[in-house]
C-alpha positions in Angstrom: 228.2 148.3 263.5 228.1 145.6 260.6 224.6 144.7 259.1 223.8 141.7 257.1 222.1 142.8 254.2 220.1 140.5 252.2 220.3 140.7 248.4 217.0 142.5 247.7 218.2 145.1 250.1 221.5 146.1 248.5 220.2 148.7 246.4 218.7 150.2 248.9 221.8 150.2 251.3 223.8 151.5 248.7 221.7 154.4 248.2 221.6 154.9 251.9 225.3 154.7 252.0 225.7 157.3 248.9 223.3 159.9 250.6 225.6 159.5 254.0 228.6 160.2 251.9 227.0 163.1 249.8 225.8 164.7 253.1 229.4 164.1 254.9 231.0 165.6 251.4 228.6 168.6 251.6 229.4 169.3 255.2 233.0 169.1 254.9 233.2 171.2 251.7 230.3 173.5 253.2 228.4 173.2 250.0 224.6 173.1 250.0 223.6 169.6 248.7 220.1 169.6 250.1 218.1 169.7 246.9 220.4 166.7 245.5 220.1 164.9 248.9 216.3 165.4 249.2 215.8 163.9 245.6 217.7 161.1 246.5 215.7 160.6 249.6 212.3 160.5 247.9 
């Protein structure tokens, strides 16, 4: 599903994408990155 992102929403959308990617990599590698993810989600 593709969403249109407004200019002022781009930093938040990029942050959410980075969090999702970090979660994916963490699960794939079996490495606990929960601390880093929690810090980004704050």
